[in-house]
TORTI-13463 format. One record per residue (C-alpha): residue number from 1; residue in one letter; chain; x, z, y. Coordinates in nm, 2 decimals, always signed. Layout:
# residues N
{r NUM, "a", "A", {X, Z, Y}}
...
This chain:
# residues 459
{r 1, "x", "A", {+4.39, +3.06, +2.06}}
{r 2, "x", "A", {+4.10, +3.17, +1.84}}
{r 3, "x", "A", {+4.12, +3.27, +1.47}}
{r 4, "x", "A", {+3.91, +2.97, +1.38}}
{r 5, "x", "A", {+4.16, +2.74, +1.56}}
{r 6, "x", "A", {+4.46, +2.88, +1.40}}
{r 7, "x", "A", {+4.30, +2.86, +1.07}}
{r 8, "x", "A", {+4.21, +2.49, +1.13}}
{r 9, "x", "A", {+4.59, +2.42, +1.24}}
{r 10, "x", "A", {+4.70, +2.59, +0.90}}
{r 11, "x", "A", {+4.47, +2.36, +0.71}}
{r 12, "x", "A", {+4.58, +2.06, +0.90}}
{r 13, "x", "A", {+4.96, +2.13, +0.85}}
{r 14, "x", "A", {+4.88, +2.20, +0.47}}
{r 15, "x", "A", {+4.69, +1.88, +0.42}}
{r 16, "x", "A", {+4.97, +1.68, +0.59}}
{r 17, "x", "A", {+5.24, +1.84, +0.37}}
{r 18, "x", "A", {+5.03, +1.79, +0.05}}
{r 19, "x", "A", {+4.99, +1.41, +0.14}}
{r 20, "x", "A", {+5.36, +1.37, +0.21}}
{r 21, "x", "A", {+5.48, +1.60, -0.09}}
{r 22, "x", "A", {+5.22, +1.58, -0.37}}
{r 23, "x", "A", {+5.46, +1.75, -0.61}}
{r 24, "x", "A", {+5.49, +2.06, -0.38}}
{r 25, "x", "A", {+5.11, +2.07, -0.33}}
{r 26, "x", "A", {+5.06, +2.06, -0.73}}
{r 27, "x", "A", {+5.34, +2.34, -0.77}}
{r 28, "x", "A", {+5.18, +2.56, -0.50}}
{r 29, "x", "A", {+4.82, +2.50, -0.57}}
{r 30, "x", "A", {+4.79, +2.42, -0.95}}
{r 31, "x", "A", {+4.55, +2.70, -1.03}}
{r 32, "x", "A", {+4.33, +2.60, -0.76}}
{r 33, "x", "A", {+4.34, +2.22, -0.85}}
{r 34, "x", "A", {+4.25, +2.30, -1.22}}
{r 35, "x", "A", {+3.98, +2.51, -1.12}}
{r 36, "x", "A", {+3.85, +2.25, -0.87}}
{r 37, "x", "A", {+3.87, +1.98, -1.16}}
{r 38, "x", "A", {+3.70, +2.21, -1.40}}
{r 39, "x", "A", {+3.41, +2.27, -1.15}}
{r 40, "x", "A", {+3.38, +1.89, -1.09}}
{r 41, "x", "A", {+3.36, +1.84, -1.45}}
{r 42, "x", "A", {+3.09, +2.09, -1.49}}
{r 43, "x", "A", {+2.90, +1.94, -1.20}}
{r 44, "x", "A", {+2.93, +1.60, -1.34}}
{r 45, "x", "A", {+2.81, +1.67, -1.69}}
{r 46, "x", "A", {+2.54, +1.91, -1.56}}
{r 47, "x", "A", {+2.42, +1.64, -1.32}}
{r 48, "x", "A", {+2.41, +1.39, -1.60}}
{r 49, "x", "A", {+2.21, +1.62, -1.82}}
{r 50, "x", "A", {+1.98, +1.69, -1.53}}
{r 51, "x", "A", {+1.93, +1.32, -1.44}}
{r 52, "x", "A", {+1.86, +1.24, -1.81}}
{r 53, "x", "A", {+1.60, +1.53, -1.83}}
{r 54, "x", "A", {+1.44, +1.39, -1.54}}
{r 55, "x", "A", {+1.44, +1.02, -1.62}}
{r 56, "x", "A", {+1.41, +1.01, -1.99}}
{r 57, "x", "A", {+1.10, +0.89, -2.16}}
{r 58, "x", "A", {+0.81, +1.15, -2.10}}
{r 59, "x", "A", {+0.66, +1.33, -2.39}}
{r 60, "x", "A", {+0.30, +1.24, -2.50}}
{r 61, "x", "A", {+0.02, +1.45, -2.34}}
{r 62, "x", "A", {-0.25, +1.67, -2.53}}
{r 63, "x", "A", {-0.49, +1.81, -2.29}}
{r 64, "x", "A", {-0.77, +1.99, -2.50}}
{r 65, "x", "A", {-0.94, +2.10, -2.18}}
{r 66, "x", "A", {-1.07, +1.75, -2.07}}
{r 67, "x", "A", {-1.44, +1.71, -2.16}}
{r 68, "x", "A", {-1.56, +1.51, -2.46}}
{r 69, "x", "A", {-1.91, +1.41, -2.51}}
{r 70, "x", "A", {-1.99, +1.31, -2.87}}
{r 71, "x", "A", {-2.26, +1.05, -2.94}}
{r 72, "x", "A", {-2.47, +1.01, -3.25}}
{r 73, "x", "A", {-2.37, +0.73, -3.48}}
{r 74, "x", "A", {-2.60, +0.43, -3.41}}
{r 75, "x", "A", {-2.82, +0.32, -3.69}}
{r 76, "x", "A", {-2.70, -0.02, -3.84}}
{r 77, "x", "A", {-2.96, -0.30, -3.82}}
{r 78, "x", "A", {-3.03, -0.61, -4.02}}
{r 79, "x", "A", {-3.10, -0.86, -3.76}}
{r 80, "x", "A", {-2.95, -1.14, -3.53}}
{r 81, "x", "A", {-2.79, -1.01, -3.20}}
{r 82, "x", "A", {-2.61, -1.16, -2.92}}
{r 83, "x", "A", {-2.23, -1.10, -2.86}}
{r 84, "x", "A", {-2.25, -1.22, -2.50}}
{r 85, "x", "A", {-1.91, -1.11, -2.35}}
{r 86, "x", "A", {-1.55, -1.03, -2.46}}
{r 87, "x", "A", {-1.58, -0.70, -2.62}}
{r 88, "x", "A", {-1.96, -0.74, -2.71}}
{r 89, "x", "A", {-2.10, -0.50, -2.44}}
{r 90, "x", "A", {-2.02, -0.37, -2.08}}
{r 91, "x", "A", {-1.84, -0.08, -2.23}}
{r 92, "x", "A", {-1.62, -0.32, -2.43}}
{r 93, "x", "A", {-1.64, -0.09, -2.73}}
{r 94, "x", "A", {-1.64, -0.42, -2.97}}
{r 95, "x", "A", {-1.83, -0.25, -3.24}}
{r 96, "x", "A", {-2.13, -0.40, -3.39}}
{r 97, "x", "A", {-2.31, -0.16, -3.63}}
{r 98, "x", "A", {-2.51, -0.39, -3.88}}
{r 99, "x", "A", {-2.60, -0.39, -4.24}}
{r 100, "x", "A", {-2.48, -0.63, -4.51}}
{r 101, "x", "A", {-2.21, -0.81, -4.30}}
{r 102, "x", "A", {-1.93, -0.76, -4.55}}
{r 103, "x", "A", {-1.69, -0.94, -4.81}}
{r 104, "x", "A", {-1.70, -1.13, -5.02}}
{r 105, "x", "A", {-1.77, -1.41, -4.77}}
{r 106, "x", "A", {-1.83, -1.78, -4.81}}
{r 107, "x", "A", {-1.73, -2.05, -4.56}}
{r 108, "x", "A", {-2.02, -2.21, -4.39}}
{r 109, "x", "A", {-1.83, -2.45, -4.16}}
{r 110, "x", "A", {-1.50, -2.48, -3.99}}
{r 111, "x", "A", {-1.42, -2.61, -3.63}}
{r 112, "x", "A", {-1.08, -2.70, -3.51}}
{r 113, "x", "A", {-0.90, -2.89, -3.24}}
{r 114, "x", "A", {-0.54, -2.86, -3.13}}
{r 115, "x", "A", {-0.54, -2.66, -2.83}}
{r 116, "x", "A", {-0.49, -2.28, -2.87}}
{r 117, "x", "A", {-0.78, -2.04, -2.88}}
{r 118, "x", "A", {-0.62, -1.74, -2.75}}
{r 119, "x", "A", {-0.94, -1.56, -2.68}}
{r 120, "x", "A", {-1.26, -1.53, -2.89}}
{r 121, "x", "A", {-1.59, -1.72, -2.86}}
{r 122, "x", "A", {-1.90, -1.54, -2.75}}
{r 123, "x", "A", {-2.26, -1.58, -2.90}}
{r 124, "x", "A", {-2.58, -1.61, -2.74}}
{r 125, "x", "A", {-2.92, -1.76, -2.87}}
{r 126, "x", "A", {-2.79, -1.94, -3.17}}
{r 127, "x", "A", {-2.48, -2.11, -2.98}}
{r 128, "x", "A", {-2.10, -2.02, -2.96}}
{r 129, "x", "A", {-1.93, -2.06, -2.63}}
{r 130, "x", "A", {-1.54, -2.06, -2.58}}
{r 131, "x", "A", {-1.28, -2.21, -2.38}}
{r 132, "x", "A", {-0.94, -2.34, -2.51}}
{r 133, "x", "A", {-0.60, -2.26, -2.36}}
{r 134, "x", "A", {-0.60, -2.62, -2.21}}
{r 135, "x", "A", {-0.90, -2.53, -2.00}}
{r 136, "x", "A", {-1.17, -2.71, -2.19}}
{r 137, "x", "A", {-1.50, -2.51, -2.22}}
{r 138, "x", "A", {-1.73, -2.60, -2.53}}
{r 139, "x", "A", {-2.04, -2.50, -2.71}}
{r 140, "x", "A", {-2.10, -2.51, -3.07}}
{r 141, "x", "A", {-2.42, -2.47, -3.29}}
{r 142, "x", "A", {-2.38, -2.16, -3.46}}
{r 143, "x", "A", {-2.56, -2.27, -3.78}}
{r 144, "x", "A", {-2.35, -2.59, -3.83}}
{r 145, "x", "A", {-2.06, -2.60, -3.60}}
{r 146, "x", "A", {-2.16, -2.91, -3.43}}
{r 147, "x", "A", {-2.02, -2.97, -3.10}}
{r 148, "x", "A", {-2.30, -2.95, -2.83}}
{r 149, "x", "A", {-2.10, -3.02, -2.52}}
{r 150, "x", "A", {-1.75, -3.00, -2.38}}
{r 151, "x", "A", {-1.65, -2.96, -2.03}}
{r 152, "x", "A", {-1.27, -2.96, -1.87}}
{r 153, "x", "A", {-1.28, -2.70, -1.61}}
{r 154, "x", "A", {-0.90, -2.64, -1.57}}
{r 155, "x", "A", {-0.55, -2.68, -1.70}}
{r 156, "x", "A", {-0.48, -2.33, -1.83}}
{r 157, "x", "A", {-0.71, -2.07, -1.97}}
{r 158, "x", "A", {-0.68, -1.74, -2.13}}
{r 159, "x", "A", {-1.00, -1.56, -2.14}}
{r 160, "x", "A", {-1.36, -1.55, -2.30}}
{r 161, "x", "A", {-1.65, -1.67, -2.10}}
{r 162, "x", "A", {-1.95, -1.44, -2.01}}
{r 163, "x", "A", {-2.31, -1.54, -2.09}}
{r 164, "x", "A", {-2.60, -1.42, -1.85}}
{r 165, "x", "A", {-2.94, -1.57, -1.81}}
{r 166, "x", "A", {-2.86, -1.91, -1.97}}
{r 167, "x", "A", {-2.56, -1.93, -1.75}}
{r 168, "x", "A", {-2.17, -1.90, -1.83}}
{r 169, "x", "A", {-1.90, -1.76, -1.61}}
{r 170, "x", "A", {-1.55, -1.84, -1.66}}
{r 171, "x", "A", {-1.23, -1.76, -1.48}}
{r 172, "x", "A", {-0.91, -1.98, -1.50}}
{r 173, "x", "A", {-0.53, -1.94, -1.49}}
{r 174, "x", "A", {-0.46, -2.28, -1.35}}
{r 175, "x", "A", {-0.61, -2.36, -1.12}}
{r 176, "x", "A", {-0.69, -2.01, -1.02}}
{r 177, "x", "A", {-1.09, -2.01, -0.98}}
{r 178, "x", "A", {-1.41, -1.89, -1.14}}
{r 179, "x", "A", {-1.66, -2.13, -1.25}}
{r 180, "x", "A", {-2.04, -2.12, -1.32}}
{r 181, "x", "A", {-2.17, -2.36, -1.59}}
{r 182, "x", "A", {-2.53, -2.43, -1.72}}
{r 183, "x", "A", {-2.51, -2.29, -2.08}}
{r 184, "x", "A", {-2.74, -2.58, -2.23}}
{r 185, "x", "A", {-2.55, -2.86, -2.07}}
{r 186, "x", "A", {-2.20, -2.75, -1.95}}
{r 187, "x", "A", {-2.29, -2.88, -1.60}}
{r 188, "x", "A", {-2.09, -2.71, -1.33}}
{r 189, "x", "A", {-2.31, -2.53, -1.10}}
{r 190, "x", "A", {-2.06, -2.38, -0.86}}
{r 191, "x", "A", {-1.68, -2.31, -0.84}}
{r 192, "x", "A", {-1.49, -2.05, -0.64}}
{r 193, "x", "A", {-1.12, -2.08, -0.56}}
{r 194, "x", "A", {-0.92, -1.76, -0.61}}
{r 195, "x", "A", {-0.59, -1.64, -0.43}}
{r 196, "x", "A", {-0.42, -1.61, -0.76}}
{r 197, "x", "A", {-0.43, -1.69, -1.14}}
{r 198, "x", "A", {-0.70, -1.51, -1.34}}
{r 199, "x", "A", {-0.72, -1.42, -1.72}}
{r 200, "x", "A", {-0.95, -1.13, -1.69}}
{r 201, "x", "A", {-1.26, -1.20, -1.90}}
{r 202, "x", "A", {-1.58, -1.16, -1.67}}
{r 203, "x", "A", {-1.84, -0.90, -1.68}}
{r 204, "x", "A", {-2.18, -1.00, -1.53}}
{r 205, "x", "A", {-2.45, -0.72, -1.44}}
{r 206, "x", "A", {-2.75, -0.75, -1.21}}
{r 207, "x", "A", {-2.66, -1.07, -1.02}}
{r 208, "x", "A", {-2.29, -0.99, -0.97}}
{r 209, "x", "A", {-1.98, -1.12, -1.18}}
{r 210, "x", "A", {-1.68, -0.89, -1.19}}
{r 211, "x", "A", {-1.32, -0.98, -1.29}}
{r 212, "x", "A", {-0.97, -0.92, -1.20}}
{r 213, "x", "A", {-0.69, -1.15, -1.05}}
{r 214, "x", "A", {-0.32, -1.16, -1.05}}
{r 215, "x", "A", {-0.30, -1.12, -0.68}}
{r 216, "x", "A", {-0.37, -0.75, -0.75}}
{r 217, "x", "A", {-0.75, -0.77, -0.66}}
{r 218, "x", "A", {-1.05, -0.68, -0.84}}
{r 219, "x", "A", {-1.36, -0.92, -0.74}}
{r 220, "x", "A", {-1.73, -0.89, -0.73}}
{r 221, "x", "A", {-1.90, -1.21, -0.66}}
{r 222, "x", "A", {-2.27, -1.32, -0.63}}
{r 223, "x", "A", {-2.39, -1.51, -0.94}}
{r 224, "x", "A", {-2.62, -1.72, -0.73}}
{r 225, "x", "A", {-2.36, -1.88, -0.50}}
{r 226, "x", "A", {-2.02, -1.75, -0.59}}
{r 227, "x", "A", {-2.00, -1.56, -0.25}}
{r 228, "x", "A", {-1.76, -1.26, -0.25}}
{r 229, "x", "A", {-1.95, -0.92, -0.25}}
{r 230, "x", "A", {-1.63, -0.73, -0.22}}
{r 231, "x", "A", {-1.27, -0.76, -0.32}}
{r 232, "x", "A", {-1.04, -0.43, -0.39}}
{r 233, "x", "A", {-0.68, -0.41, -0.40}}
{r 234, "x", "A", {-0.54, -0.22, -0.69}}
{r 235, "x", "A", {-0.20, -0.11, -0.81}}
{r 236, "x", "A", {-0.07, -0.45, -0.94}}
{r 237, "x", "A", {-0.16, -0.76, -1.12}}
{r 238, "x", "A", {-0.49, -0.74, -1.32}}
{r 239, "x", "A", {-0.49, -0.91, -1.65}}
{r 240, "x", "A", {-0.73, -0.66, -1.82}}
{r 241, "x", "A", {-1.11, -0.72, -1.84}}
{r 242, "x", "A", {-1.31, -0.44, -1.65}}
{r 243, "x", "A", {-1.54, -0.23, -1.85}}
{r 244, "x", "A", {-1.86, -0.07, -1.70}}
{r 245, "x", "A", {-2.06, +0.25, -1.73}}
{r 246, "x", "A", {-2.32, +0.39, -1.50}}
{r 247, "x", "A", {-2.22, +0.22, -1.18}}
{r 248, "x", "A", {-1.83, +0.23, -1.23}}
{r 249, "x", "A", {-1.60, -0.02, -1.32}}
{r 250, "x", "A", {-1.28, +0.06, -1.53}}
{r 251, "x", "A", {-0.98, -0.15, -1.55}}
{r 252, "x", "A", {-0.58, -0.12, -1.59}}
{r 253, "x", "A", {-0.33, -0.31, -1.38}}
{r 254, "x", "A", {+0.04, -0.42, -1.41}}
{r 255, "x", "A", {+0.14, -0.14, -1.16}}
{r 256, "x", "A", {+0.07, +0.10, -1.45}}
{r 257, "x", "A", {-0.25, +0.23, -1.33}}
{r 258, "x", "A", {-0.59, +0.30, -1.48}}
{r 259, "x", "A", {-0.85, +0.25, -1.20}}
{r 260, "x", "A", {-1.23, +0.36, -1.15}}
{r 261, "x", "A", {-1.41, +0.16, -0.90}}
{r 262, "x", "A", {-1.75, +0.19, -0.78}}
{r 263, "x", "A", {-1.93, -0.14, -0.87}}
{r 264, "x", "A", {-2.16, -0.15, -0.58}}
{r 265, "x", "A", {-1.91, -0.11, -0.30}}
{r 266, "x", "A", {-1.57, -0.17, -0.45}}
{r 267, "x", "A", {-1.44, +0.17, -0.35}}
{r 268, "x", "A", {-1.17, +0.33, -0.56}}
{r 269, "x", "A", {-1.30, +0.64, -0.71}}
{r 270, "x", "A", {-0.97, +0.74, -0.89}}
{r 271, "x", "A", {-0.64, +0.61, -1.01}}
{r 272, "x", "A", {-0.44, +0.75, -1.28}}
{r 273, "x", "A", {-0.08, +0.65, -1.37}}
{r 274, "x", "A", {+0.07, +0.58, -1.72}}
{r 275, "x", "A", {+0.37, +0.77, -1.85}}
{r 276, "x", "A", {+0.61, +0.49, -1.88}}
{r 277, "x", "A", {+0.91, +0.45, -2.09}}
{r 278, "x", "A", {+1.13, +0.68, -1.86}}
{r 279, "x", "A", {+1.42, +0.61, -1.64}}
{r 280, "x", "A", {+1.18, +0.54, -1.34}}
{r 281, "x", "A", {+0.97, +0.27, -1.53}}
{r 282, "x", "A", {+0.59, +0.27, -1.54}}
{r 283, "x", "A", {+0.37, +0.12, -1.80}}
{r 284, "x", "A", {+0.16, -0.20, -1.77}}
{r 285, "x", "A", {-0.20, -0.21, -1.87}}
{r 286, "x", "A", {-0.30, -0.55, -2.04}}
{r 287, "x", "A", {-0.51, -0.38, -2.28}}
{r 288, "x", "A", {-0.89, -0.40, -2.18}}
{r 289, "x", "A", {-1.03, -0.05, -2.21}}
{r 290, "x", "A", {-1.33, +0.08, -2.41}}
{r 291, "x", "A", {-1.56, +0.34, -2.27}}
{r 292, "x", "A", {-1.73, +0.62, -2.50}}
{r 293, "x", "A", {-1.76, +1.00, -2.52}}
{r 294, "x", "A", {-1.71, +1.04, -2.15}}
{r 295, "x", "A", {-1.34, +0.88, -2.19}}
{r 296, "x", "A", {-1.16, +0.56, -2.11}}
{r 297, "x", "A", {-0.94, +0.44, -2.41}}
{r 298, "x", "A", {-0.67, +0.16, -2.36}}
{r 299, "x", "A", {-0.33, +0.05, -2.48}}
{r 300, "x", "A", {-0.03, +0.01, -2.27}}
{r 301, "x", "A", {+0.30, -0.19, -2.29}}
{r 302, "x", "A", {+0.48, +0.15, -2.26}}
{r 303, "x", "A", {+0.39, +0.16, -2.65}}
{r 304, "x", "A", {+0.12, +0.42, -2.59}}
{r 305, "x", "A", {-0.26, +0.46, -2.64}}
{r 306, "x", "A", {-0.44, +0.65, -2.36}}
{r 307, "x", "A", {-0.75, +0.84, -2.33}}
{r 308, "x", "A", {-0.86, +0.93, -1.96}}
{r 309, "x", "A", {-1.15, +1.13, -1.83}}
{r 310, "x", "A", {-1.43, +0.89, -1.69}}
{r 311, "x", "A", {-1.53, +1.13, -1.41}}
{r 312, "x", "A", {-1.19, +1.21, -1.25}}
{r 313, "x", "A", {-0.92, +1.02, -1.44}}
{r 314, "x", "A", {-0.74, +1.33, -1.59}}
{r 315, "x", "A", {-0.52, +1.22, -1.88}}
{r 316, "x", "A", {-0.68, +1.38, -2.21}}
{r 317, "x", "A", {-0.42, +1.26, -2.44}}
{r 318, "x", "A", {-0.17, +0.99, -2.53}}
{r 319, "x", "A", {-0.02, +0.86, -2.85}}
{r 320, "x", "A", {+0.31, +0.67, -2.89}}
{r 321, "x", "A", {+0.34, +0.37, -3.14}}
{r 322, "x", "A", {+0.64, +0.18, -3.21}}
{r 323, "x", "A", {+0.57, -0.13, -2.99}}
{r 324, "x", "A", {+0.38, -0.27, -2.70}}
{r 325, "x", "A", {-0.01, -0.20, -2.71}}
{r 326, "x", "A", {-0.14, -0.53, -2.59}}
{r 327, "x", "A", {-0.45, -0.47, -2.81}}
{r 328, "x", "A", {-0.77, -0.37, -2.68}}
{r 329, "x", "A", {-0.94, -0.08, -2.89}}
{r 330, "x", "A", {-1.25, -0.05, -3.10}}
{r 331, "x", "A", {-1.43, +0.26, -3.03}}
{r 332, "x", "A", {-1.68, +0.36, -3.30}}
{r 333, "x", "A", {-1.87, +0.66, -3.45}}
{r 334, "x", "A", {-2.02, +0.60, -3.78}}
{r 335, "x", "A", {-2.18, +0.82, -4.05}}
{r 336, "x", "A", {-1.84, +0.83, -4.25}}
{r 337, "x", "A", {-1.57, +0.85, -3.98}}
{r 338, "x", "A", {-1.66, +1.07, -3.67}}
{r 339, "x", "A", {-1.56, +0.93, -3.33}}
{r 340, "x", "A", {-1.26, +0.70, -3.38}}
{r 341, "x", "A", {-1.03, +0.47, -3.17}}
{r 342, "x", "A", {-0.89, +0.17, -3.37}}
{r 343, "x", "A", {-0.60, -0.02, -3.21}}
{r 344, "x", "A", {-0.33, -0.24, -3.30}}
{r 345, "x", "A", {+0.04, -0.24, -3.17}}
{r 346, "x", "A", {+0.32, -0.50, -3.16}}
{r 347, "x", "A", {+0.49, -0.28, -3.42}}
{r 348, "x", "A", {+0.26, -0.44, -3.69}}
{r 349, "x", "A", {+0.03, -0.13, -3.74}}
{r 350, "x", "A", {-0.33, -0.06, -3.70}}
{r 351, "x", "A", {-0.39, +0.30, -3.59}}
{r 352, "x", "A", {-0.73, +0.49, -3.63}}
{r 353, "x", "A", {-0.71, +0.80, -3.39}}
{r 354, "x", "A", {-0.94, +1.09, -3.35}}
{r 355, "x", "A", {-1.11, +1.00, -3.02}}
{r 356, "x", "A", {-1.12, +1.34, -2.89}}
{r 357, "x", "A", {-0.76, +1.46, -2.99}}
{r 358, "x", "A", {-0.56, +1.13, -3.03}}
{r 359, "x", "A", {-0.43, +1.26, -3.37}}
{r 360, "x", "A", {-0.40, +0.98, -3.64}}
{r 361, "x", "A", {-0.68, +0.96, -3.91}}
{r 362, "x", "A", {-0.49, +0.66, -4.08}}
{r 363, "x", "A", {-0.22, +0.42, -4.00}}
{r 364, "x", "A", {-0.20, +0.09, -4.19}}
{r 365, "x", "A", {+0.02, -0.22, -4.17}}
{r 366, "x", "A", {-0.15, -0.54, -4.07}}
{r 367, "x", "A", {+0.15, -0.74, -4.20}}
{r 368, "x", "A", {+0.29, -0.85, -3.87}}
{r 369, "x", "A", {+0.27, -0.79, -3.49}}
{r 370, "x", "A", {-0.08, -0.72, -3.35}}
{r 371, "x", "A", {-0.13, -0.87, -3.00}}
{r 372, "x", "A", {-0.50, -0.93, -2.95}}
{r 373, "x", "A", {-0.79, -0.70, -2.94}}
{r 374, "x", "A", {-0.96, -0.56, -3.25}}
{r 375, "x", "A", {-1.31, -0.59, -3.33}}
{r 376, "x", "A", {-1.54, -0.40, -3.58}}
{r 377, "x", "A", {-1.86, -0.52, -3.77}}
{r 378, "x", "A", {-2.05, -0.30, -4.02}}
{r 379, "x", "A", {-1.79, -0.06, -4.18}}
{r 380, "x", "A", {-1.49, -0.28, -4.13}}
{r 381, "x", "A", {-1.25, -0.32, -3.85}}
{r 382, "x", "A", {-1.08, -0.65, -3.80}}
{r 383, "x", "A", {-0.74, -0.75, -3.68}}
{r 384, "x", "A", {-0.55, -1.09, -3.64}}
{r 385, "x", "A", {-0.17, -1.05, -3.69}}
{r 386, "x", "A", {+0.06, -1.28, -3.52}}
{r 387, "x", "A", {+0.38, -1.30, -3.74}}
{r 388, "x", "A", {+0.21, -1.46, -4.04}}
{r 389, "x", "A", {-0.11, -1.59, -3.87}}
{r 390, "x", "A", {-0.37, -1.42, -4.08}}
{r 391, "x", "A", {-0.69, -1.20, -4.03}}
{r 392, "x", "A", {-0.71, -0.86, -4.20}}
{r 393, "x", "A", {-1.01, -0.62, -4.24}}
{r 394, "x", "A", {-0.98, -0.24, -4.30}}
{r 395, "x", "A", {-1.24, +0.02, -4.42}}
{r 396, "x", "A", {-1.30, +0.22, -4.11}}
{r 397, "x", "A", {-1.33, +0.54, -4.31}}
{r 398, "x", "A", {-1.01, +0.51, -4.53}}
{r 399, "x", "A", {-0.79, +0.22, -4.39}}
{r 400, "x", "A", {-0.80, +0.06, -4.73}}
{r 401, "x", "A", {-0.76, -0.32, -4.67}}
{r 402, "x", "A", {-1.08, -0.50, -4.81}}
{r 403, "x", "A", {-1.03, -0.84, -4.64}}
{r 404, "x", "A", {-0.78, -1.10, -4.60}}
{r 405, "x", "A", {-0.81, -1.46, -4.45}}
{r 406, "x", "A", {-0.51, -1.70, -4.43}}
{r 407, "x", "A", {-0.62, -1.80, -4.07}}
{r 408, "x", "A", {-0.57, -1.58, -3.75}}
{r 409, "x", "A", {-0.33, -1.54, -3.45}}
{r 410, "x", "A", {-0.46, -1.36, -3.16}}
{r 411, "x", "A", {-0.82, -1.22, -3.20}}
{r 412, "x", "A", {-1.01, -1.16, -3.51}}
{r 413, "x", "A", {-1.39, -1.20, -3.54}}
{r 414, "x", "A", {-1.71, -1.17, -3.36}}
{r 415, "x", "A", {-2.06, -1.14, -3.51}}
{r 416, "x", "A", {-2.43, -1.24, -3.45}}
{r 417, "x", "A", {-2.53, -0.96, -3.72}}
{r 418, "x", "A", {-2.57, -1.20, -4.02}}
{r 419, "x", "A", {-2.23, -1.36, -4.03}}
{r 420, "x", "A", {-1.88, -1.34, -3.88}}
{r 421, "x", "A", {-1.71, -1.61, -3.67}}
{r 422, "x", "A", {-1.33, -1.57, -3.74}}
{r 423, "x", "A", {-1.08, -1.71, -3.48}}
{r 424, "x", "A", {-0.77, -1.89, -3.60}}
{r 425, "x", "A", {-0.48, -2.04, -3.39}}
{r 426, "x", "A", {-0.71, -2.34, -3.29}}
{r 427, "x", "A", {-1.01, -2.29, -3.52}}
{r 428, "x", "A", {-1.34, -2.12, -3.54}}
{r 429, "x", "A", {-1.46, -2.04, -3.90}}
{r 430, "x", "A", {-1.82, -1.92, -3.99}}
{r 431, "x", "A", {-1.82, -1.70, -4.27}}
{r 432, "x", "A", {-2.14, -1.55, -4.42}}
{r 433, "x", "A", {-2.17, -1.28, -4.70}}
{r 434, "x", "A", {-2.24, -1.41, -5.05}}
{r 435, "x", "A", {-2.53, -1.14, -5.07}}
{r 436, "x", "A", {-2.69, -1.24, -4.75}}
{r 437, "x", "A", {-3.04, -1.35, -4.84}}
{r 438, "x", "A", {-3.15, -1.55, -4.53}}
{r 439, "x", "A", {-3.05, -1.91, -4.52}}
{r 440, "x", "A", {-2.89, -1.91, -4.87}}
{r 441, "x", "A", {-3.06, -2.22, -4.96}}
{r 442, "x", "A", {-2.92, -2.42, -4.69}}
{r 443, "x", "A", {-2.56, -2.33, -4.78}}
{r 444, "x", "A", {-2.54, -2.33, -5.17}}
{r 445, "x", "A", {-2.26, -2.58, -5.15}}
{r 446, "x", "A", {-2.05, -2.37, -4.91}}
{r 447, "x", "A", {-1.69, -2.31, -4.99}}
{r 448, "x", "A", {-1.58, -1.96, -5.08}}
{r 449, "x", "A", {-1.36, -1.78, -4.83}}
{r 450, "x", "A", {-1.06, -1.58, -4.96}}
{r 451, "x", "A", {-1.12, -1.19, -4.96}}
{r 452, "x", "A", {-1.00, -0.89, -5.12}}
{r 453, "x", "A", {-1.18, -0.68, -5.39}}
{r 454, "x", "A", {-0.90, -0.43, -5.44}}
{r 455, "x", "A", {-0.64, -0.29, -5.21}}
{r 456, "x", "A", {-0.32, -0.47, -5.21}}
{r 457, "x", "A", {-0.47, -0.79, -5.36}}
{r 458, "x", "A", {-0.35, -1.08, -5.15}}
{r 459, "x", "A", {-0.44, -1.46, -5.18}}
């Protein structure tokens, strides 16, 4: 019999005796049992600490090696301009540098109806275009607020239309489809069914309409007939609206990825993941990104704000807030501020972050949770707060609150360069500066809008 066999027999006899006589086993092997128990406890505690370290919320990232391309502040102009899509322009910066559009304001006209207006209108050629939550598209005269036409295009909607060459392009949640309308009459020109719901506000460029769908696909359709040019599957449902720069689309998804997609072919150029809340979770990008300085800026439902390199998706920085960041950012460089990202959080704060480093310039309370995207006109950044239903305006340089309006819920304002159009829960309010010279004779009887002259002065 080999030594191995003898040892196995001794082990077997000892095991049987230990099972039959546990007291004998404890008496004979007490030190060994205590040592084994201590080792097991150490392994258990050590394993728990290791698991926690591996799964806990990741720390924020600060990567100073990522390229940053500063741009000169644009010169503010005093003229009427179009705001033809959600976010103002293809880069979705949401910032209009104009002169003279600032408080105090007076109310020119007020439009209201019962359905919710979750997303803001757009402005083109003297007219406003919007879609309410019940799926009714409508057009208003921007000078009077008079309804020009209404068209029921669905049963549920949560997006803004896009204007392109006297046509409107609108996506719907229920039923899931994209619609092309004549902007002058509201007539349906074509309709294309989708494989899922859509609330990704469209972007239209060079005869192609781009938007995301909840079936995980980013679509490119012909504006002429609605035929699909390409459809690219990303990492999860797409609720964010795509932003565009130099032939590339940038959009986040609910799988937690920020994506760069070639606008011509639909090929994915890069995908970068979010950090998540830890314990194996990933973030969700509802926030529509803004593009500037060679970076992609967006909020995420893991409570962070992100800055990615446009070229390869490298994470430049992340910044943690105290709540979900559904809000889309304003990105602006003015003579008084430097390149800055302004964004709201569900924690009720507005954050002004250094666009290069992510360090905060200032943080101010909006008075309630901020869910929708911000917008900036002139030297003021506007936010709608959900908790109390108001709209607040903050000086972009200092964060001093300079405007308060009793109406507001999801999104704040857009502008045509001469007045702002403020969005309430189910209303649009045209507000014109008192000092604006053009057209004052037509509006002498206009009601004054509530505003702030000093910080902390609420009405």
